[in-house]
Jmol script that loads the backbone (N, CA, C; Angstrom):
load data "model"
ATOM      1  N   UNK A   1      -9.715  20.612  16.683  1.00  0.00           N
ATOM      2  CA  UNK A   1     -10.408  19.865  15.824  1.00  0.00           C
ATOM      3  C   UNK A   1      -9.653  20.056  14.225  1.00  0.00           C
ATOM      4  N   UNK A   2      -8.714  21.000  14.143  1.00  0.00           N
ATOM      5  CA  UNK A   2      -7.561  21.293  13.185  1.00  0.00           C
ATOM      6  C   UNK A   2      -7.872  20.158  12.143  1.00  0.00           C
ATOM      7  N   UNK A   3      -7.474  18.860  12.862  1.00  0.00           N
ATOM      8  CA  UNK A   3      -7.012  17.900  11.785  1.00  0.00           C
ATOM      9  C   UNK A   3      -8.218  17.020  11.029  1.00  0.00           C
ATOM     10  N   UNK A   4      -9.238  17.572  11.405  1.00  0.00           N
ATOM     11  CA  UNK A   4     -10.451  17.760  10.390  1.00  0.00           C
ATOM     12  C   UNK A   4     -11.257  18.201   9.733  1.00  0.00           C
ATOM     13  N   UNK A   5     -10.491  19.599   9.722  1.00  0.00           N
ATOM     14  CA  UNK A   5     -10.959  20.781   8.503  1.00  0.00           C
ATOM     15  C   UNK A   5     -10.675  20.216   7.449  1.00  0.00           C
ATOM     16  N   UNK A   6     -11.820  20.383   6.572  1.00  0.00           N
ATOM     17  CA  UNK A   6     -11.783  20.084   5.155  1.00  0.00           C
ATOM     18  C   UNK A   6     -11.108  21.087   4.400  1.00  0.00           C
ATOM     19  N   UNK A   7     -10.460  20.463   3.536  1.00  0.00           N
ATOM     20  CA  UNK A   7      -9.418  20.692   2.643  1.00  0.00           C
ATOM     21  C   UNK A   7     -10.279  21.331   1.206  1.00  0.00           C
ATOM     22  N   UNK A   8      -9.684  21.660   0.632  1.00  0.00           N
ATOM     23  CA  UNK A   8     -10.271  22.153  -0.880  1.00  0.00           C
ATOM     24  C   UNK A   8     -11.120  21.168  -1.689  1.00  0.00           C
ATOM     25  N   UNK A   9     -10.355  20.117  -1.742  1.00  0.00           N
ATOM     26  CA  UNK A   9     -10.415  18.685  -2.673  1.00  0.00           C
ATOM     27  C   UNK A   9     -11.782  18.637  -2.029  1.00  0.00           C
ATOM     28  N   UNK A  10     -12.029  18.370  -0.551  1.00  0.00           N
ATOM     29  CA  UNK A  10     -12.944  18.099  -0.021  1.00  0.00           C
ATOM     30  C   UNK A  10     -14.299  18.988  -0.184  1.00  0.00           C
ATOM     31  N   UNK A  11     -14.660  20.030  -0.630  1.00  0.00           N
ATOM     32  CA  UNK A  11     -15.467  21.234  -0.820  1.00  0.00           C
ATOM     33  C   UNK A  11     -15.504  21.136  -2.341  1.00  0.00           C
ATOM     34  N   UNK A  12     -15.058  20.874  -2.983  1.00  0.00           N
ATOM     35  CA  UNK A  12     -15.063  21.248  -4.550  1.00  0.00           C
ATOM     36  C   UNK A  12     -15.196  19.268  -5.268  1.00  0.00           C
ATOM     37  N   UNK A  13     -14.898  18.328  -4.785  1.00  0.00           N
ATOM     38  CA  UNK A  13     -15.018  17.320  -5.439  1.00  0.00           C
ATOM     39  C   UNK A  13     -15.658  16.264  -4.993  1.00  0.00           C
ATOM     40  N   UNK A  14     -16.252  15.369  -5.533  1.00  0.00           N
ATOM     41  CA  UNK A  14     -17.085  14.529  -4.977  1.00  0.00           C
ATOM     42  C   UNK A  14     -16.412  13.317  -4.917  1.00  0.00           C
ATOM     43  N   UNK A  15     -16.644  12.812  -3.385  1.00  0.00           N
ATOM     44  CA  UNK A  15     -16.105  11.374  -3.125  1.00  0.00           C
ATOM     45  C   UNK A  15     -17.054  10.888  -2.371  1.00  0.00           C
ATOM     46  N   UNK A  16     -16.264   9.564  -1.825  1.00  0.00           N
ATOM     47  CA  UNK A  16     -17.048   9.087  -0.843  1.00  0.00           C
ATOM     48  C   UNK A  16     -16.936   9.583   0.888  1.00  0.00           C
ATOM     49  N   UNK A  17     -18.108   9.565   1.322  1.00  0.00           N
ATOM     50  CA  UNK A  17     -18.011  10.300   2.859  1.00  0.00           C
ATOM     51  C   UNK A  17     -17.016   9.607   3.946  1.00  0.00           C
ATOM     52  N   UNK A  18     -16.823   8.413   3.758  1.00  0.00           N
ATOM     53  CA  UNK A  18     -16.157   7.631   4.825  1.00  0.00           C
ATOM     54  C   UNK A  18     -14.453   8.586   4.616  1.00  0.00           C
ATOM     55  N   UNK A  19     -14.284   9.091   3.722  1.00  0.00           N
ATOM     56  CA  UNK A  19     -12.440  10.268   3.711  1.00  0.00           C
ATOM     57  C   UNK A  19     -12.862  11.249   4.716  1.00  0.00           C
ATOM     58  N   UNK A  20     -13.964  11.564   5.104  1.00  0.00           N
ATOM     59  CA  UNK A  20     -13.997  12.872   5.635  1.00  0.00           C
ATOM     60  C   UNK A  20     -13.678  12.573   7.368  1.00  0.00           C
ATOM     61  N   UNK A  21     -13.740  10.921   7.694  1.00  0.00           N
ATOM     62  CA  UNK A  21     -13.151  10.996   9.314  1.00  0.00           C
ATOM     63  C   UNK A  21     -11.713  10.755   9.535  1.00  0.00           C
ATOM     64  N   UNK A  22     -11.067  10.770   8.275  1.00  0.00           N
ATOM     65  CA  UNK A  22      -9.802  10.403   8.228  1.00  0.00           C
ATOM     66  C   UNK A  22      -9.040  11.491   8.608  1.00  0.00           C
ATOM     67  N   UNK A  23      -8.303  11.664  10.124  1.00  0.00           N
ATOM     68  CA  UNK A  23      -7.699  12.982  10.574  1.00  0.00           C
ATOM     69  C   UNK A  23      -6.454  13.171  10.081  1.00  0.00           C
ATOM     70  N   UNK A  24      -6.157  12.580   8.635  1.00  0.00           N
ATOM     71  CA  UNK A  24      -4.693  12.866   7.616  1.00  0.00           C
ATOM     72  C   UNK A  24      -5.107  13.880   7.105  1.00  0.00           C
ATOM     73  N   UNK A  25      -4.984  15.277   6.795  1.00  0.00           N
ATOM     74  CA  UNK A  25      -5.459  15.888   5.778  1.00  0.00           C
ATOM     75  C   UNK A  25      -4.817  15.871   4.187  1.00  0.00           C
ATOM     76  N   UNK A  26      -3.423  15.253   4.261  1.00  0.00           N
ATOM     77  CA  UNK A  26      -2.633  15.339   3.132  1.00  0.00           C
ATOM     78  C   UNK A  26      -3.236  13.593   2.413  1.00  0.00           C
ATOM     79  N   UNK A  27      -3.706  12.605   3.555  1.00  0.00           N
ATOM     80  CA  UNK A  27      -3.961  11.614   3.013  1.00  0.00           C
ATOM     81  C   UNK A  27      -5.441  11.697   2.513  1.00  0.00           C
ATOM     82  N   UNK A  28      -6.416  12.546   2.924  1.00  0.00           N
ATOM     83  CA  UNK A  28      -7.740  12.991   2.559  1.00  0.00           C
ATOM     84  C   UNK A  28      -7.552  13.259   1.285  1.00  0.00           C
ATOM     85  N   UNK A  29      -6.940  14.435   1.161  1.00  0.00           N
ATOM     86  CA  UNK A  29      -6.345  14.742  -0.174  1.00  0.00           C
ATOM     87  C   UNK A  29      -6.099  13.855  -1.278  1.00  0.00           C
ATOM     88  N   UNK A  30      -4.917  12.706  -1.106  1.00  0.00           N
ATOM     89  CA  UNK A  30      -4.528  12.320  -2.244  1.00  0.00           C
ATOM     90  C   UNK A  30      -5.663  11.475  -2.333  1.00  0.00           C
ATOM     91  N   UNK A  31      -6.520  10.657  -1.465  1.00  0.00           N
ATOM     92  CA  UNK A  31      -7.685   9.824  -1.864  1.00  0.00           C
ATOM     93  C   UNK A  31      -8.554  10.501  -2.885  1.00  0.00           C
ATOM     94  N   UNK A  32      -8.987  11.040  -2.714  1.00  0.00           N
ATOM     95  CA  UNK A  32      -9.902  12.336  -3.541  1.00  0.00           C
ATOM     96  C   UNK A  32      -9.308  12.628  -4.982  1.00  0.00           C
ATOM     97  N   UNK A  33      -7.868  13.032  -4.906  1.00  0.00           N
ATOM     98  CA  UNK A  33      -7.491  13.451  -6.085  1.00  0.00           C
ATOM     99  C   UNK A  33      -7.164  11.861  -7.037  1.00  0.00           C
ATOM    100  N   UNK A  34      -6.892  10.837  -6.238  1.00  0.00           N
ATOM    101  CA  UNK A  34      -6.143   9.677  -7.161  1.00  0.00           C
ATOM    102  C   UNK A  34      -7.558   8.293  -6.831  1.00  0.00           C
ATOM    103  N   UNK A  35      -8.746   9.281  -6.555  1.00  0.00           N
ATOM    104  CA  UNK A  35      -9.729   7.891  -6.298  1.00  0.00           C
ATOM    105  C   UNK A  35      -9.962   7.198  -7.435  1.00  0.00           C
ATOM    106  N   UNK A  36      -9.750   7.403  -8.809  1.00  0.00           N
ATOM    107  CA  UNK A  36     -10.159   6.300  -9.935  1.00  0.00           C
ATOM    108  C   UNK A  36      -9.354   5.715  -9.573  1.00  0.00           C
ATOM    109  N   UNK A  37      -7.979   5.662  -9.279  1.00  0.00           N
ATOM    110  CA  UNK A  37      -7.215   4.572  -9.418  1.00  0.00           C
ATOM    111  C   UNK A  37      -6.915   4.005  -8.006  1.00  0.00           C
ATOM    112  N   UNK A  38      -7.659   4.405  -6.972  1.00  0.00           N
ATOM    113  CA  UNK A  38      -7.478   3.619  -5.696  1.00  0.00           C
ATOM    114  C   UNK A  38      -8.859   2.236  -5.344  1.00  0.00           C
ATOM    115  N   UNK A  39      -8.184   1.424  -4.818  1.00  0.00           N
ATOM    116  CA  UNK A  39      -9.176   0.184  -4.862  1.00  0.00           C
ATOM    117  C   UNK A  39      -9.640   0.564  -3.399  1.00  0.00           C
ATOM    118  N   UNK A  40     -11.140   0.788  -3.678  1.00  0.00           N
ATOM    119  CA  UNK A  40     -11.467   1.466  -2.390  1.00  0.00           C
ATOM    120  C   UNK A  40     -11.282   0.100  -1.400  1.00  0.00           C
ATOM    121  N   UNK A  41     -11.930  -0.929  -1.525  1.00  0.00           N
ATOM    122  CA  UNK A  41     -12.257  -1.965  -0.475  1.00  0.00           C
ATOM    123  C   UNK A  41     -10.711  -2.521   0.119  1.00  0.00           C
ATOM    124  N   UNK A  42      -9.608  -2.512  -1.021  1.00  0.00           N
ATOM    125  CA  UNK A  42      -8.422  -2.619  -0.405  1.00  0.00           C
ATOM    126  C   UNK A  42      -7.555  -1.799   0.533  1.00  0.00           C
ATOM    127  N   UNK A  43      -8.156  -0.716   0.602  1.00  0.00           N
ATOM    128  CA  UNK A  43      -7.664   0.562   1.267  1.00  0.00           C
ATOM    129  C   UNK A  43      -8.568   0.628   2.325  1.00  0.00           C
ATOM    130  N   UNK A  44      -9.591   0.588   2.608  1.00  0.00           N
ATOM    131  CA  UNK A  44     -10.288   0.386   3.943  1.00  0.00           C
ATOM    132  C   UNK A  44     -10.040  -1.466   4.492  1.00  0.00           C
ATOM    133  N   UNK A  45      -9.758  -1.847   3.569  1.00  0.00           N
ATOM    134  CA  UNK A  45      -9.123  -3.346   4.715  1.00  0.00           C
ATOM    135  C   UNK A  45      -7.850  -2.897   5.154  1.00  0.00           C
ATOM    136  N   UNK A  46      -6.867  -2.244   4.511  1.00  0.00           N
ATOM    137  CA  UNK A  46      -5.737  -1.660   5.244  1.00  0.00           C
ATOM    138  C   UNK A  46      -5.800  -0.675   6.115  1.00  0.00           C
ATOM    139  N   UNK A  47      -6.824   0.202   6.131  1.00  0.00           N
ATOM    140  CA  UNK A  47      -6.963   1.372   7.223  1.00  0.00           C
ATOM    141  C   UNK A  47      -7.382   0.654   8.430  1.00  0.00           C
ATOM    142  N   UNK A  48      -8.404  -1.053   8.198  1.00  0.00           N
ATOM    143  CA  UNK A  48      -8.282  -1.804   9.754  1.00  0.00           C
ATOM    144  C   UNK A  48      -7.726  -1.921  10.445  1.00  0.00           C
ATOM    145  N   UNK A  49      -6.414  -2.582   9.326  1.00  0.00           N
ATOM    146  CA  UNK A  49      -5.433  -3.520   9.800  1.00  0.00           C
ATOM    147  C   UNK A  49      -3.968  -2.711  10.066  1.00  0.00           C
ATOM    148  N   UNK A  50      -3.867  -1.580   9.621  1.00  0.00           N
ATOM    149  CA  UNK A  50      -2.681  -1.003   9.826  1.00  0.00           C
ATOM    150  C   UNK A  50      -2.540   0.374  10.769  1.00  0.00           C
ATOM    151  N   UNK A  51      -3.831   0.779  10.907  1.00  0.00           N
ATOM    152  CA  UNK A  51      -3.436   2.037  11.717  1.00  0.00           C
ATOM    153  C   UNK A  51      -3.975   1.822  13.261  1.00  0.00           C
ATOM    154  N   UNK A  52      -3.218   1.932  13.874  1.00  0.00           N
ATOM    155  CA  UNK A  52      -3.318   1.496  15.189  1.00  0.00           C
ATOM    156  C   UNK A  52      -3.335   3.345  16.042  1.00  0.00           C
ATOM    157  N   UNK A  53      -4.802   2.894  17.017  1.00  0.00           N
ATOM    158  CA  UNK A  53      -5.222   4.423  17.541  1.00  0.00           C
ATOM    159  C   UNK A  53      -4.989   4.238  19.180  1.00  0.00           C
ATOM    160  N   UNK A  54      -4.076   4.719  19.660  1.00  0.00           N
ATOM    161  CA  UNK A  54      -3.063   4.777  21.067  1.00  0.00           C
ATOM    162  C   UNK A  54      -4.013   5.438  21.934  1.00  0.00           C
ATOM    163  N   UNK A  55      -5.228   6.253  21.541  1.00  0.00           N
ATOM    164  CA  UNK A  55      -5.910   6.684  22.331  1.00  0.00           C
ATOM    165  C   UNK A  55      -5.375   7.690  23.699  1.00  0.00           C
ATOM    166  N   UNK A  56      -6.065   7.575  24.729  1.00  0.00           N
ATOM    167  CA  UNK A  56      -5.383   8.272  25.912  1.00  0.00           C
ATOM    168  C   UNK A  56      -5.911   7.933  27.204  1.00  0.00           C
ATOM    169  N   UNK A  57      -5.093   8.295  28.432  1.00  0.00           N
ATOM    170  CA  UNK A  57      -5.894   7.964  29.696  1.00  0.00           C
ATOM    171  C   UNK A  57      -6.872   9.132  30.023  1.00  0.00           C
ATOM    172  N   UNK A  58      -7.733   8.683  30.780  1.00  0.00           N
ATOM    173  CA  UNK A  58      -8.861   9.712  31.377  1.00  0.00           C
ATOM    174  C   UNK A  58      -8.041  10.716  32.519  1.00  0.00           C
ATOM    175  N   UNK A  59      -7.702  11.635  32.009  1.00  0.00           N
ATOM    176  CA  UNK A  59      -7.289  12.914  33.111  1.00  0.00           C
ATOM    177  C   UNK A  59      -8.414  13.927  32.847  1.00  0.00           C
ATOM    178  N   UNK A  60      -7.947  14.664  34.002  1.00  0.00           N
ATOM    179  CA  UNK A  60      -8.900  15.696  34.398  1.00  0.00           C
ATOM    180  C   UNK A  60      -8.492  16.822  33.270  1.00  0.00           C
ATOM    181  N   UNK A  61      -9.654  17.848  32.860  1.00  0.00           N
ATOM    182  CA  UNK A  61      -9.477  18.611  31.889  1.00  0.00           C
ATOM    183  C   UNK A  61      -8.188  19.926  32.211  1.00  0.00           C
ATOM    184  N   UNK A  62      -8.141  20.483  33.306  1.00  0.00           N
ATOM    185  CA  UNK A  62      -7.063  21.369  33.376  1.00  0.00           C
ATOM    186  C   UNK A  62      -5.586  20.694  33.361  1.00  0.00           C
ATOM    187  N   UNK A  63      -5.506  19.552  33.871  1.00  0.00           N
ATOM    188  CA  UNK A  63      -4.361  18.974  33.943  1.00  0.00           C
ATOM    189  C   UNK A  63      -3.814  18.441  32.429  1.00  0.00           C
ATOM    190  N   UNK A  64      -5.118  18.069  31.642  1.00  0.00           N
ATOM    191  CA  UNK A  64      -4.338  17.611  29.959  1.00  0.00           C
ATOM    192  C   UNK A  64      -4.345  18.971  29.301  1.00  0.00           C
ATOM    193  N   UNK A  65      -4.897  20.038  29.711  1.00  0.00           N
ATOM    194  CA  UNK A  65      -4.572  21.407  29.018  1.00  0.00           C
ATOM    195  C   UNK A  65      -2.870  22.138  29.547  1.00  0.00           C
ATOM    196  N   UNK A  66      -3.039  21.607  30.616  1.00  0.00           N
ATOM    197  CA  UNK A  66      -1.882  22.094  30.967  1.00  0.00           C
ATOM    198  C   UNK A  66      -0.311  21.100  30.772  1.00  0.00           C
ATOM    199  N   UNK A  67      -0.746  20.124  30.009  1.00  0.00           N
ATOM    200  CA  UNK A  67       0.437  19.125  30.037  1.00  0.00           C
ATOM    201  C   UNK A  67       0.387  18.481  28.679  1.00  0.00           C
ATOM    202  N   UNK A  68      -0.324  19.073  27.877  1.00  0.00           N
ATOM    203  CA  UNK A  68      -0.186  18.335  26.448  1.00  0.00           C
ATOM    204  C   UNK A  68       0.576  19.253  25.203  1.00  0.00           C
ATOM    205  N   UNK A  69       0.600  20.264  25.421  1.00  0.00           N
ATOM    206  CA  UNK A  69       1.770  21.383  24.535  1.00  0.00           C
ATOM    207  C   UNK A  69       1.873  20.434  23.107  1.00  0.00           C
ATOM    208  N   UNK A  70       2.745  19.772  22.613  1.00  0.00           N
ATOM    209  CA  UNK A  70       2.393  19.379  21.146  1.00  0.00           C
ATOM    210  C   UNK A  70       2.149  17.469  21.401  1.00  0.00           C
ATOM    211  N   UNK A  71       1.802  17.226  22.613  1.00  0.00           N
ATOM    212  CA  UNK A  71       1.617  15.760  22.904  1.00  0.00           C
ATOM    213  C   UNK A  71       0.116  15.210  22.566  1.00  0.00           C
ATOM    214  N   UNK A  72      -0.184  14.371  21.983  1.00  0.00           N
ATOM    215  CA  UNK A  72      -1.652  13.807  21.405  1.00  0.00           C
ATOM    216  C   UNK A  72      -2.273  13.951  23.115  1.00  0.00           C
ATOM    217  N   UNK A  73      -3.524  14.784  22.693  1.00  0.00           N
ATOM    218  CA  UNK A  73      -4.755  14.507  23.752  1.00  0.00           C
ATOM    219  C   UNK A  73      -5.468  13.078  23.787  1.00  0.00           C
ATOM    220  N   UNK A  74      -4.915  12.450  22.687  1.00  0.00           N
ATOM    221  CA  UNK A  74      -5.842  11.046  22.602  1.00  0.00           C
ATOM    222  C   UNK A  74      -7.078  11.077  22.370  1.00  0.00           C
ATOM    223  N   UNK A  75      -7.633  11.924  21.722  1.00  0.00           N
ATOM    224  CA  UNK A  75      -8.817  11.854  20.845  1.00  0.00           C
ATOM    225  C   UNK A  75      -8.979  11.038  19.432  1.00  0.00           C
ATOM    226  N   UNK A  76      -9.457  10.557  18.799  1.00  0.00           N
ATOM    227  CA  UNK A  76      -9.343   9.939  17.570  1.00  0.00           C
ATOM    228  C   UNK A  76      -9.265  11.386  16.369  1.00  0.00           C
ATOM    229  N   UNK A  77      -9.871  12.483  16.901  1.00  0.00           N
ATOM    230  CA  UNK A  77      -9.524  13.174  15.608  1.00  0.00           C
ATOM    231  C   UNK A  77      -8.479  14.327  15.668  1.00  0.00           C
ATOM    232  N   UNK A  78      -7.381  13.723  16.147  1.00  0.00           N
ATOM    233  CA  UNK A  78      -6.109  13.708  16.604  1.00  0.00           C
ATOM    234  C   UNK A  78      -5.283  13.359  16.226  1.00  0.00           C
ATOM    235  N   UNK A  79      -4.632  13.981  14.970  1.00  0.00           N
ATOM    236  CA  UNK A  79      -3.544  12.880  14.312  1.00  0.00           C
ATOM    237  C   UNK A  79      -2.478  12.401  15.119  1.00  0.00           C
ATOM    238  N   UNK A  80      -2.270  12.666  16.089  1.00  0.00           N
ATOM    239  CA  UNK A  80      -1.042  12.460  17.066  1.00  0.00           C
ATOM    240  C   UNK A  80      -1.514  11.397  17.848  1.00  0.00           C
ATOM    241  N   UNK A  81      -2.515  10.853  17.535  1.00  0.00           N
ATOM    242  CA  UNK A  81      -3.326   9.804  18.559  1.00  0.00           C
ATOM    243  C   UNK A  81      -2.894   8.836  17.782  1.00  0.00           C
ATOM    244  N   UNK A  82      -2.469   9.000  16.261  1.00  0.00           N
ATOM    245  CA  UNK A  82      -2.672   7.754  15.754  1.00  0.00           C
ATOM    246  C   UNK A  82      -1.116   7.081  15.271  1.00  0.00           C
ATOM    247  N   UNK A  83      -0.830   6.043  14.467  1.00  0.00           N
ATOM    248  CA  UNK A  83       0.323   5.365  14.027  1.00  0.00           C
ATOM    249  C   UNK A  83       0.185   4.047  13.094  1.00  0.00           C
ATOM    250  N   UNK A  84       0.858   4.343  12.140  1.00  0.00           N
ATOM    251  CA  UNK A  84       0.720   3.726  10.959  1.00  0.00           C
ATOM    252  C   UNK A  84       1.654   2.558  10.887  1.00  0.00           C
ATOM    253  N   UNK A  85       1.394   1.608  10.675  1.00  0.00           N
ATOM    254  CA  UNK A  85       2.452   0.255  10.725  1.00  0.00           C
ATOM    255  C   UNK A  85       3.181   0.642   9.415  1.00  0.00           C
ATOM    256  N   UNK A  86       4.423  -0.032   9.642  1.00  0.00           N
ATOM    257  CA  UNK A  86       5.523   0.240   8.469  1.00  0.00           C
ATOM    258  C   UNK A  86       5.389  -0.180   7.207  1.00  0.00           C
ATOM    259  N   UNK A  87       4.594  -1.461   6.873  1.00  0.00           N
ATOM    260  CA  UNK A  87       4.177  -1.781   5.696  1.00  0.00           C
ATOM    261  C   UNK A  87       3.372  -1.332   5.190  1.00  0.00           C
ATOM    262  N   UNK A  88       2.607  -0.500   5.726  1.00  0.00           N
ATOM    263  CA  UNK A  88       1.185   0.735   4.857  1.00  0.00           C
ATOM    264  C   UNK A  88       1.971   1.471   4.521  1.00  0.00           C
ATOM    265  N   UNK A  89       2.785   2.498   5.433  1.00  0.00           N
ATOM    266  CA  UNK A  89       3.621   3.170   4.895  1.00  0.00           C
ATOM    267  C   UNK A  89       4.476   3.349   3.748  1.00  0.00           C
ATOM    268  N   UNK A  90       5.027   1.984   3.713  1.00  0.00           N
ATOM    269  CA  UNK A  90       5.693   1.539   2.551  1.00  0.00           C
ATOM    270  C   UNK A  90       4.634   1.190   1.098  1.00  0.00           C
ATOM    271  N   UNK A  91       4.027   0.951   1.528  1.00  0.00           N
ATOM    272  CA  UNK A  91       2.706   0.818   0.550  1.00  0.00           C
ATOM    273  C   UNK A  91       2.430   1.909  -0.232  1.00  0.00           C
ATOM    274  N   UNK A  92       1.860   2.903   0.493  1.00  0.00           N
ATOM    275  CA  UNK A  92       1.449   4.297   0.327  1.00  0.00           C
ATOM    276  C   UNK A  92       2.740   5.089  -0.506  1.00  0.00           C
ATOM    277  N   UNK A  93       3.971   4.933   0.130  1.00  0.00           N
ATOM    278  CA  UNK A  93       5.286   5.403  -0.844  1.00  0.00           C
ATOM    279  C   UNK A  93       5.558   4.894  -2.093  1.00  0.00           C
ATOM    280  N   UNK A  94       5.166   3.509  -2.085  1.00  0.00           N
ATOM    281  CA  UNK A  94       5.097   2.514  -3.624  1.00  0.00           C
ATOM    282  C   UNK A  94       4.137   3.755  -4.150  1.00  0.00           C
ATOM    283  N   UNK A  95       2.911   3.784  -3.964  1.00  0.00           N
ATOM    284  CA  UNK A  95       1.816   4.035  -4.702  1.00  0.00           C
ATOM    285  C   UNK A  95       2.135   5.173  -5.399  1.00  0.00           C
ATOM    286  N   UNK A  96       2.671   6.502  -4.325  1.00  0.00           N
ATOM    287  CA  UNK A  96       2.966   7.741  -4.523  1.00  0.00           C
ATOM    288  C   UNK A  96       4.489   7.802  -5.450  1.00  0.00           C
ATOM    289  N   UNK A  97       5.249   6.593  -5.709  1.00  0.00           N
ATOM    290  CA  UNK A  97       6.096   6.712  -6.754  1.00  0.00           C
ATOM    291  C   UNK A  97       5.625   6.440  -8.034  1.00  0.00           C
ATOM    292  N   UNK A  98       4.586   5.641  -7.999  1.00  0.00           N
ATOM    293  CA  UNK A  98       4.057   5.134  -9.648  1.00  0.00           C
ATOM    294  C   UNK A  98       3.373   5.845  -9.867  1.00  0.00           C
TER     295      UNK A  98
END
end "model"
wireframe off; spacefill off
backbone 0.3
color backbone group
């Protein structure tokens, strides 16, 4: 669960707790440090429509440990189990540039 390990901003800054469930450390950091300019409802809607969770097939634990290496384990707290749609990535990049 390394992707959910709290960053320093999560420890030192007050923020909305929904951020804690996001398995993207950089995104969590940016949401906390820029919370005053992010429209929370719009972001929440974007998350529901732009993030695709690929999940994983049910496999035996031994097989999973032998075969995962750098592949996703299919668990929601593993950042490799998720994919963002291109329009969302572009929106995030546009925000970062402004």
